[in-house]
C-alpha positions as CSV (number, residue, x, y, z in Angstrom):
1,X,11.0,-30.2,6.6
2,X,8.0,-29.2,8.7
3,X,10.2,-29.1,11.9
4,X,12.8,-27.0,10.1
5,X,10.1,-24.5,8.9
6,X,8.8,-24.2,12.5
7,X,12.2,-23.4,13.8
8,X,12.7,-20.7,11.1
9,X,9.3,-19.3,12.0
10,X,10.2,-19.1,15.6
11,X,13.4,-17.2,14.8
12,X,11.6,-14.9,12.5
13,X,8.9,-14.2,15.0
14,X,11.4,-13.1,17.5
15,X,13.2,-10.9,15.0
16,X,10.1,-9.3,13.5
17,X,7.9,-8.0,16.3
18,X,4.1,-8.1,16.3
19,X,1.6,-5.8,18.0
20,X,1.0,-6.2,21.7
21,X,-2.7,-6.2,21.1
22,X,-5.3,-5.6,18.4
23,X,-6.2,-2.2,19.9
24,X,-2.7,-0.9,19.3
25,X,-3.0,-1.6,15.6
26,X,-6.5,0.0,15.3
27,X,-5.4,3.1,17.2
28,X,-2.3,3.5,15.1
29,X,-4.2,3.3,11.8
30,X,-7.1,5.5,13.0
31,X,-4.7,8.3,14.2
32,X,-5.1,11.7,12.5
33,X,-2.3,14.1,11.8
34,X,-1.9,17.9,11.6
35,X,-3.9,18.0,8.4
36,X,-7.1,17.3,10.4
37,X,-6.6,20.7,12.1
38,X,-5.2,22.9,9.4
39,X,-6.2,21.4,6.1
40,X,-9.6,19.7,6.2
41,X,-11.6,22.5,7.9
42,X,-10.4,25.0,5.3
43,X,-11.0,22.6,2.4
44,X,-14.5,21.9,3.6
45,X,-15.3,25.7,3.8
46,X,-13.6,26.5,0.5
47,X,-15.3,23.7,-1.4
48,X,-18.9,24.3,-0.5
49,X,-19.2,23.8,3.2
50,X,-21.5,20.9,4.1
51,X,-21.8,20.0,0.4
52,X,-18.1,19.0,0.5
53,X,-19.0,16.1,2.7
54,X,-20.7,14.5,-0.3
55,X,-17.6,14.1,-2.4
56,X,-15.7,13.3,0.8
57,X,-18.0,10.4,1.6
58,X,-18.4,9.3,-2.0
59,X,-14.6,9.1,-2.5
60,X,-14.3,7.2,0.8
61,X,-16.8,4.5,-0.5
62,X,-15.5,4.3,-4.0
63,X,-11.8,4.8,-3.7
64,X,-10.5,5.0,-0.1
65,X,-12.1,2.0,1.5
66,X,-11.2,-0.4,-1.3
67,X,-7.6,0.7,-1.3
68,X,-7.4,0.7,2.5
69,X,-8.6,-2.9,2.7
70,X,-6.4,-4.0,-0.2
71,X,-3.3,-2.6,1.4
72,X,-4.1,-4.1,4.8
73,X,-4.6,-7.6,3.2
74,X,-1.4,-7.2,1.1
75,X,0.8,-6.5,4.1
76,X,-0.9,-8.9,6.6
77,X,-0.8,-11.9,4.2
78,X,2.9,-11.8,3.6
79,X,4.0,-10.2,6.9
80,X,6.4,-8.0,5.0
81,X,6.8,-4.3,4.6
82,X,6.0,-2.2,1.5
83,X,9.3,-3.0,-0.3
84,X,9.9,-6.7,0.6
85,X,6.2,-7.5,-0.1
86,X,6.8,-7.1,-3.8
87,X,8.0,-10.7,-3.9
88,X,4.6,-10.9,-5.4
89,X,6.1,-9.4,-8.6
90,X,9.7,-8.2,-8.5
91,X,9.3,-6.3,-11.8
92,X,7.1,-3.8,-9.9
93,X,9.2,-3.5,-6.8
94,X,9.5,0.2,-7.7
95,X,6.0,0.7,-6.4
96,X,7.2,-0.2,-3.0
97,X,10.2,2.0,-3.2
98,X,8.0,4.9,-4.5
99,X,5.7,4.5,-1.4
100,X,8.7,4.5,1.0
101,X,10.4,7.5,-0.7
102,X,7.2,9.5,-0.6
103,X,6.7,8.6,3.1
104,X,10.3,9.5,3.8
105,X,9.9,13.0,2.2
106,X,6.9,13.5,4.5
107,X,8.8,12.6,7.6
108,X,11.5,15.1,6.8
109,X,9.3,18.1,6.8
110,X,6.7,16.8,9.3
111,X,9.3,16.8,12.1
112,X,10.0,20.4,11.4
113,X,6.3,21.2,11.8
114,X,6.3,19.3,15.1
115,X,9.2,21.4,16.0
116,X,7.1,24.5,15.4
117,X,4.4,23.1,17.7
118,X,7.1,22.4,20.4
119,X,8.4,25.9,20.1
120,X,4.9,27.4,20.6
121,X,4.2,25.0,23.4
122,X,7.1,26.3,25.4
123,X,6.5,29.9,24.3
124,X,3.0,29.6,25.7
125,X,4.2,29.1,29.3
126,X,4.1,32.8,30.1
127,X,1.5,35.0,31.8
128,X,1.2,37.2,28.6
129,X,1.4,35.3,25.3
130,X,4.3,36.7,23.2
131,X,2.0,36.9,20.1
132,X,-0.7,38.8,21.9
133,X,0.9,42.2,22.0
134,X,2.7,44.7,19.8
135,X,5.8,46.7,20.9
136,X,8.1,43.7,21.1
137,X,11.5,43.7,19.5
138,X,10.3,41.8,16.5
139,X,7.2,43.9,15.9
140,X,6.9,46.5,13.2
141,X,5.1,49.8,13.2
142,X,2.3,48.2,11.3
143,X,1.4,45.9,14.2
144,X,-2.2,46.2,15.4
145,X,-3.9,44.2,18.1
146,X,-7.5,43.1,17.3
147,X,-9.7,45.8,18.9
148,X,-6.7,47.8,19.8
149,X,-7.5,50.9,17.9
150,X,-4.5,52.1,15.9
151,X,-1.2,50.6,15.0
152,X,1.9,51.3,17.1
153,X,3.1,54.2,15.0
154,X,0.2,55.5,12.8
155,X,2.3,58.3,11.4
156,X,4.6,55.9,9.6
157,X,1.9,53.7,8.0
158,X,1.5,53.4,4.3
159,X,-1.8,55.0,3.5
160,X,-3.3,54.7,0.1
161,X,-6.0,57.1,-1.0
162,X,-8.3,56.1,-3.8
163,X,-10.9,58.4,-5.4
164,X,-14.0,56.5,-6.1
165,X,-17.1,58.5,-7.0
166,X,-15.5,61.5,-5.4
167,X,-15.3,59.7,-2.1
168,X,-12.0,59.1,-0.3
169,X,-11.5,55.5,0.8
170,X,-8.4,55.2,3.1
171,X,-6.9,51.8,3.3
172,X,-4.4,51.2,6.1
173,X,-2.0,48.3,5.8
174,X,-1.7,46.5,9.2
175,X,-0.5,43.1,10.4
176,X,-1.5,41.2,13.5
177,X,0.9,40.5,16.4
178,X,0.5,36.7,15.8
179,X,1.5,37.1,12.2
180,X,4.6,39.1,13.0
181,X,5.5,36.7,15.8
182,X,5.4,33.7,13.4
183,X,7.2,35.3,10.5
184,X,9.5,37.7,12.3
185,X,10.2,36.0,15.6
186,X,9.8,32.2,15.2
187,X,10.9,31.9,11.6
188,X,12.8,35.2,11.1
189,X,11.9,34.6,7.5
190,X,14.1,35.9,4.7
191,X,12.9,37.5,1.4
192,X,13.1,34.3,-0.6
193,X,14.1,30.6,-0.8
194,X,17.4,31.6,-2.4
195,X,18.4,33.4,0.8
196,X,18.8,30.7,3.6
197,X,19.7,33.3,6.2
198,X,21.5,30.6,8.3
199,X,20.1,28.2,10.8
200,X,17.5,29.3,13.4
201,X,19.0,27.6,16.5
202,X,15.9,27.5,18.6
203,X,14.0,25.8,15.8
204,X,17.0,23.4,15.4
205,X,16.7,22.4,19.0
206,X,13.0,21.9,18.8
207,X,13.5,19.8,15.6
208,X,16.2,17.8,17.5
209,X,13.9,17.2,20.4
210,X,11.2,15.9,18.0
211,X,13.6,13.4,16.5
212,X,14.9,12.3,19.9
213,X,11.4,11.5,21.0
214,X,10.7,9.6,17.8
215,X,13.9,7.6,18.1
216,X,13.2,6.7,21.7
217,X,9.6,5.6,21.0
218,X,10.6,3.5,18.0
219,X,13.7,1.9,19.5
220,X,11.9,-1.4,19.7
221,X,9.7,-0.9,16.6
222,X,6.0,-1.6,17.0
223,X,6.4,-3.1,20.4
224,X,7.4,0.3,21.9
225,X,5.4,2.4,19.4
226,X,2.2,0.5,20.3
227,X,2.4,1.6,23.9
228,X,3.2,5.3,23.1
229,X,0.4,5.5,20.6
230,X,-2.3,5.0,23.3
231,X,-1.4,8.4,24.6
232,X,-0.4,10.3,21.5
233,X,-3.5,9.3,19.5
234,X,-6.2,9.3,22.3
235,X,-5.3,12.3,24.4
236,X,-5.6,14.8,21.5
237,X,-9.3,13.8,21.3
238,X,-9.8,14.7,24.9
239,X,-8.2,18.1,24.3
240,X,-10.3,18.6,21.2
241,X,-13.4,17.9,23.2
242,X,-12.4,20.5,25.8
243,X,-11.6,23.1,23.1
244,X,-14.9,22.4,21.3
245,X,-16.9,23.0,24.5
246,X,-14.9,26.2,25.1
247,X,-15.3,27.4,21.5
248,X,-19.0,26.6,21.4
249,X,-19.6,28.9,24.4
250,X,-17.9,31.9,22.7
251,X,-19.9,34.7,21.2
252,X,-20.0,34.3,17.4
253,X,-19.1,30.6,17.4
254,X,-22.4,29.7,15.8
255,X,-21.6,31.9,12.8
256,X,-18.3,30.2,12.4
257,X,-19.9,26.7,12.4
258,X,-22.5,28.0,10.0
259,X,-19.8,29.1,7.6
260,X,-18.2,25.7,8.0
261,X,-21.3,23.7,7.2
262,X,-23.5,25.8,5.0
263,X,-23.8,23.8,1.8
264,X,-23.1,25.4,-1.6
265,X,-24.1,22.6,-4.0
266,X,-23.0,24.6,-7.0
267,X,-19.4,23.9,-6.0
268,X,-20.0,20.1,-6.6
269,X,-20.0,20.9,-10.3
270,X,-16.3,21.8,-10.1
271,X,-13.8,18.9,-10.6
272,X,-11.3,20.4,-8.2
273,X,-13.7,19.9,-5.3
274,X,-13.7,16.1,-6.0
275,X,-10.0,16.1,-6.5
276,X,-9.5,17.9,-3.1
277,X,-11.7,15.3,-1.4
278,X,-9.7,12.4,-2.8
279,X,-6.3,13.8,-2.2
280,X,-7.1,14.8,1.4
281,X,-8.4,11.3,2.1
282,X,-5.1,9.9,0.7
283,X,-3.1,12.3,2.9
284,X,-5.1,11.8,6.0
285,X,-5.3,7.9,5.8
286,X,-1.8,7.4,4.5
287,X,-3.0,5.5,1.4
288,X,0.0,4.5,-0.8
289,X,2.5,5.7,1.7
290,X,3.4,2.2,2.7
291,X,2.2,2.7,6.3
292,X,-0.9,0.5,6.0
293,X,1.2,-2.3,4.5
294,X,3.8,-2.0,7.2
295,X,1.4,-1.7,10.1
296,X,-0.7,-4.6,8.9
297,X,2.4,-6.8,8.4
298,X,2.8,-6.9,12.2
299,X,-0.7,-8.4,12.6
300,X,-1.5,-12.0,13.3
301,X,-2.2,-13.9,10.1
302,X,-5.9,-14.4,10.6
303,X,-6.6,-11.0,12.1
304,X,-9.9,-9.5,10.8
305,X,-8.4,-6.6,8.8
306,X,-11.7,-6.0,6.9
307,X,-13.3,-4.8,10.2
308,X,-10.2,-2.7,10.9
309,X,-10.3,-1.1,7.4
310,X,-13.9,-0.1,7.8
311,X,-13.6,1.2,11.4
312,X,-10.2,2.9,11.1
313,X,-11.0,4.7,7.9
314,X,-14.4,5.8,9.2
315,X,-13.0,7.0,12.5
316,X,-10.2,8.9,10.8
317,X,-12.7,10.7,8.4
318,X,-15.1,11.4,11.2
319,X,-12.3,13.0,13.3
320,X,-11.5,15.3,10.4
321,X,-15.1,16.5,10.4
322,X,-15.1,16.8,14.2
323,X,-11.9,18.9,14.1
324,X,-13.6,21.3,11.8
325,X,-16.1,22.2,14.5
326,X,-13.3,22.8,17.0
327,X,-11.5,25.2,14.5
328,X,-14.5,27.1,13.1
329,X,-16.2,27.7,16.4
330,X,-13.2,29.7,17.5
331,X,-12.8,31.4,14.0
332,X,-16.4,32.6,14.4
333,X,-15.5,34.2,17.6
334,X,-12.4,35.7,16.0
335,X,-14.5,37.2,13.2
336,X,-17.0,38.5,15.7
337,X,-14.5,40.5,17.8
338,X,-12.6,41.8,14.8
339,X,-15.7,42.9,12.9
340,X,-14.8,40.7,9.9
341,X,-16.5,37.9,7.9
342,X,-15.4,34.4,8.8
343,X,-14.1,34.1,5.2
344,X,-11.6,36.9,5.9
345,X,-10.1,35.1,8.9
346,X,-10.2,31.5,7.6
347,X,-6.9,30.2,6.4
348,X,-5.2,26.8,5.9
349,X,-1.8,25.2,6.7
350,X,0.6,26.9,9.0
351,X,-1.3,30.2,8.6
352,X,-4.3,28.6,10.5
353,X,-2.3,26.7,13.1
354,X,0.3,29.3,13.9
355,X,-1.3,32.7,13.1
356,X,-5.1,32.7,13.1
357,X,-5.9,30.2,15.8
358,X,-3.2,31.5,18.2
359,X,-4.5,35.0,17.7
360,X,-8.0,33.8,18.6
361,X,-6.7,32.1,21.7
362,X,-4.9,35.3,22.9
363,X,-8.4,37.0,23.0
364,X,-9.9,34.3,25.4
365,X,-10.0,34.4,29.1
366,X,-7.0,32.3,30.5
367,X,-5.2,32.4,27.2
368,X,-2.1,30.7,28.6
369,X,-4.1,27.6,29.5
370,X,-5.8,27.3,26.1
371,X,-2.5,27.9,24.2
372,X,-0.7,25.2,26.2
373,X,-3.5,22.7,25.5
374,X,-3.8,23.6,21.9
375,X,-0.1,23.3,21.0
376,X,0.3,20.2,23.2
377,X,-2.6,18.7,21.2
378,X,-0.9,19.7,17.9
379,X,2.4,18.2,18.9
380,X,0.7,14.9,19.9
381,X,-1.2,14.8,16.6
382,X,2.0,15.3,14.7
383,X,3.8,12.6,16.7
384,X,1.0,10.0,16.4
385,X,1.4,10.1,12.6
386,X,5.2,10.6,12.6
387,X,5.8,7.5,14.6
388,X,3.9,5.4,12.0
389,X,5.7,7.1,9.0
390,X,9.2,6.8,10.4
391,X,8.5,3.1,11.4
392,X,7.4,2.5,7.8
393,X,10.6,3.9,6.4
394,X,12.9,2.2,8.9
395,X,11.0,-1.1,9.0
396,X,10.9,-1.3,5.1
397,X,14.7,-1.0,5.0
398,X,15.1,-3.7,7.7
399,X,12.7,-6.1,6.0
400,X,14.7,-5.7,2.8
401,X,18.1,-6.2,4.5
402,X,16.9,-8.4,7.4
403,X,19.9,-10.7,7.2
404,X,22.1,-7.8,8.1
405,X,20.0,-5.4,10.2
406,X,18.0,-8.0,12.2
407,X,20.7,-10.5,12.8
408,X,21.4,-9.1,16.3
409,X,19.4,-6.8,18.5
410,X,22.1,-4.1,18.8
411,X,22.2,-3.8,15.0
412,X,18.5,-3.1,14.8
413,X,18.8,-0.5,17.6
414,X,21.8,1.1,15.9
415,X,20.1,1.2,12.5
416,X,17.0,2.9,14.0
417,X,19.2,5.5,15.8
418,X,21.3,6.2,12.7
419,X,18.2,6.4,10.5
420,X,16.6,9.0,12.8
421,X,19.9,10.9,13.0
422,X,20.2,11.1,9.2
423,X,16.6,12.3,8.9
424,X,17.3,15.0,11.5
425,X,20.3,16.3,9.5
426,X,18.4,16.3,6.2
427,X,15.6,18.4,7.8
428,X,18.1,21.1,9.0
429,X,17.7,23.2,5.7
430,X,14.0,23.7,6.7
431,X,15.2,25.1,10.1
432,X,17.0,27.9,8.4
433,X,15.5,31.4,8.2
434,X,14.6,30.8,4.6
435,X,13.7,27.2,5.3
436,X,9.9,27.7,5.5
437,X,9.8,28.2,1.7
438,X,11.3,24.8,1.2
439,X,8.9,23.3,3.8
440,X,5.9,24.8,2.0
441,X,7.3,23.5,-1.4
442,X,7.6,20.0,0.0
443,X,4.2,20.1,1.6
444,X,2.6,21.1,-1.7
445,X,4.6,18.6,-3.8
446,X,4.5,15.3,-1.8
447,X,0.8,14.7,-1.2
448,X,-0.7,14.9,-4.8
449,X,0.4,13.2,-7.9
450,X,2.8,10.6,-6.3
451,X,0.1,9.1,-4.2
452,X,-2.4,8.9,-7.0
453,X,0.0,7.4,-9.5
454,X,1.3,4.8,-7.1
455,X,-2.2,3.8,-6.0
456,X,-3.3,3.4,-9.6
457,X,-0.3,1.2,-10.5
458,X,-0.7,-0.8,-7.3
459,X,-4.3,-1.6,-8.2
460,X,-3.4,-2.6,-11.8
461,X,-0.6,-4.9,-10.7
462,X,-2.4,-6.7,-7.9
463,X,-5.8,-7.0,-9.6
464,X,-4.8,-7.5,-13.2
465,X,-1.2,-8.7,-13.4
466,X,-1.2,-10.9,-10.3
467,X,-4.9,-11.2,-10.8
468,X,-8.2,-10.9,-8.9
469,X,-8.6,-14.7,-8.7
470,X,-5.2,-15.3,-7.0
471,X,-5.5,-12.2,-4.8
472,X,-9.0,-13.2,-3.6
473,X,-7.7,-16.8,-2.9
474,X,-4.9,-15.3,-0.7
475,X,-7.5,-13.3,1.2
476,X,-9.6,-16.5,1.6
477,X,-6.6,-18.3,3.1
478,X,-6.2,-15.5,5.5
479,X,-9.7,-14.5,6.5
480,X,-11.7,-17.6,5.6
481,X,-13.7,-16.2,2.7
482,X,-13.1,-14.2,-0.5
483,X,-13.8,-10.5,-0.7
484,X,-17.4,-9.8,-1.9
485,X,-18.6,-8.5,-5.2
486,X,-18.3,-4.9,-4.0
487,X,-14.5,-5.2,-3.7
488,X,-14.2,-7.2,-7.0
489,X,-16.0,-4.4,-8.9
490,X,-14.1,-1.6,-7.1
491,X,-10.6,-3.1,-7.3
492,X,-10.9,-4.1,-11.0
493,X,-12.9,-1.3,-12.5
494,X,-14.4,1.6,-10.6
495,X,-11.5,2.6,-8.3
496,X,-8.8,2.6,-11.0
497,X,-11.0,4.5,-13.5
498,X,-11.9,7.1,-10.8
499,X,-8.2,7.5,-9.9
500,X,-7.3,8.0,-13.6
501,X,-10.0,10.6,-13.9
502,X,-8.7,12.5,-10.8
503,X,-5.1,12.4,-12.2
504,X,-6.3,13.8,-15.5
505,X,-8.4,16.6,-13.9
506,X,-5.6,17.6,-11.6
507,X,-3.2,17.7,-14.5
508,X,-5.5,19.9,-16.6
509,X,-6.0,22.3,-13.6
510,X,-2.3,22.4,-12.8
511,X,-1.0,25.8,-11.7
512,X,2.4,27.1,-10.7
513,X,2.8,26.9,-7.0
514,X,4.0,30.0,-5.1
515,X,4.6,30.8,-1.5
516,X,1.9,33.1,0.0
517,X,4.5,35.7,1.1
518,X,7.1,35.7,-1.7
519,X,7.0,34.0,-5.2
520,X,9.3,31.1,-5.9
521,X,12.1,31.3,-8.5
522,X,12.1,28.9,-11.5
523,X,14.7,26.6,-10.0
524,X,12.5,26.1,-6.9
525,X,9.5,25.3,-9.2
526,X,11.7,22.7,-10.9
527,X,12.7,21.3,-7.5
528,X,9.1,20.9,-6.6
529,X,8.5,18.9,-9.8
530,X,11.5,16.7,-9.0
531,X,10.1,16.0,-5.5
532,X,6.9,14.8,-7.2
533,X,8.5,12.9,-10.0
534,X,11.2,11.0,-8.1
535,X,8.8,8.4,-6.4
536,X,7.0,7.9,-9.7
537,X,10.2,7.6,-11.8
538,X,11.4,4.8,-9.5
539,X,8.7,2.5,-10.8
540,X,9.8,2.4,-14.5
541,X,13.5,2.7,-13.6
542,X,13.4,-0.4,-11.4
543,X,11.2,-2.2,-13.9
544,X,13.7,-1.7,-16.6
545,X,16.6,-2.6,-14.3
546,X,14.9,-5.9,-13.4
547,X,13.9,-6.5,-17.0
548,X,17.5,-6.2,-18.2
549,X,18.9,-8.2,-15.2
550,X,16.5,-11.1,-15.6
551,X,17.2,-11.5,-19.3
552,X,14.8,-9.2,-21.2
553,X,11.7,-10.8,-22.7
554,X,12.0,-13.8,-20.4
555,X,11.3,-11.5,-17.5
556,X,8.1,-10.3,-19.1
557,X,6.9,-13.8,-19.7
558,X,7.2,-14.4,-15.9
559,X,5.7,-11.0,-15.0
560,X,2.5,-12.6,-13.7
561,X,4.4,-15.1,-11.5
562,X,5.5,-14.2,-7.9
563,X,8.8,-15.4,-6.5
564,X,9.1,-18.9,-5.2
565,X,9.0,-17.8,-1.6
566,X,5.9,-15.6,-1.9
567,X,3.1,-16.5,0.5
568,X,2.4,-16.6,4.2
569,X,5.5,-16.0,6.3
570,X,5.0,-18.9,8.7
571,X,4.8,-22.6,7.9
572,X,1.7,-23.1,10.1
573,X,-0.2,-20.6,7.9
574,X,1.0,-22.2,4.7
575,X,-0.1,-25.7,5.8
576,X,-2.8,-27.1,3.5
577,X,-2.6,-24.3,1.0
578,X,-1.0,-23.9,-2.4
579,X,1.9,-22.4,-0.5
580,X,2.5,-25.6,1.5
581,X,6.1,-26.6,0.8
582,X,5.6,-30.1,2.4
583,X,2.7,-30.9,0.1
584,X,4.7,-29.7,-2.9
585,X,7.6,-32.0,-1.9
């Protein structure tokens, strides 16, 4: 029996690849995405500046670190992805599917954003940046360069005169060349989501290039991904350092950093500040997206995942804060030369990455150099996260159907190529002229409620249904000792209660989402809710399906029992434990 197990282990080890080294895993988990550049700095400024770091760090200690460590333990113990790992309790396999579907939604629009970065990267290779001037074919009469005096055709501007205390205040409506370049040249955006306007072929090609790169990097799974991640995750930090030094030398940069860090402790009394801290941590660290379970499942069984949980999550959070200095040093300069307050130029999302920051770059000496560096950095940040997310989706499917997809090497390669091809096709609607509305809707819908609900249910099942005692014993088998009292209290009580509180507060403060340019129709609002509800609805749907298939109440009686083959994947790791099949025989 033991010899048979070892042969099976040898076959499985060849089929399911492991990391080439511990550093590859650490770098993959610590990688930050585009949100570090366009989401965190604005959230920090909007939610009390330096005071926002308090809920950010508190949420890391009370929610993020416990969840991060738990998911790493979960995947590493069973050496299975986020779907197959639910052998621990098949009734709740919907949690795994919910994770993977949420991750899949993210990959669909994330590749389009990477396509934007690629478009700007190539567009930057000119002596005069195309978004630095007015008078181009895509510009309107309202275009005005910062410090450029008057718009291109002042006679045709809309001028509104308001009488206030017998004094005339003339307000001139103008737009920046970077804003017009993004909306009128890159996107050629239509007047609403209902008007697709046809595909924008240059964006389609950039989107295609993004998926070709992803498919080539992931052709051998984590073996090939681990080598690429050295460059895509580390090199952006070098570019960030260069941009930070350049930004700090600009006039007005100190004012930008002051706006970024000046604490407003009154904001801490608002629940949405704490909700923003939690949800951004989830988004940045890929909590409940299945990525942590998948990446850790390729570790060696006795790998010190507690150290990795601490280091990776801390490095990721620190990089978010660091990126804020890079962004706001340049925004301070932008505010200085435009004669505005930093609050007036600060933005988030694509508005910051593709309008405000490029406009600031265009005002620097050697703008072409800084533009190429910035958008190359943005593309690499996007790829470093996209590799992990796509591998999570593809690897989860292969784990679930390993007998088909991993039976031969060519099948695995074909499955990966087909998977990437399907995702490319599904992302095409967001490459249409009206596709940015859909992208914005997905970005708003994916990262909130689904992740919070899935995390809460995952905690309840692992720590209450499966049970703290059994889970801690599994960790002891793997790491040599049980998790300490801190994790016991967090996993069983504090973290689930805090997650429930965040869900309630976010639901109470729920508002209708609209695009910043044009409002969304009712059907689009419904679509946004469907995107949020599908991953959550999979959990009760698959629960009921399993409940009926296994014979109703009998299934509930066995709810606390994992499948017979649950446990360490290799016989040598099962030896001498409760999962040792030889000792049971």
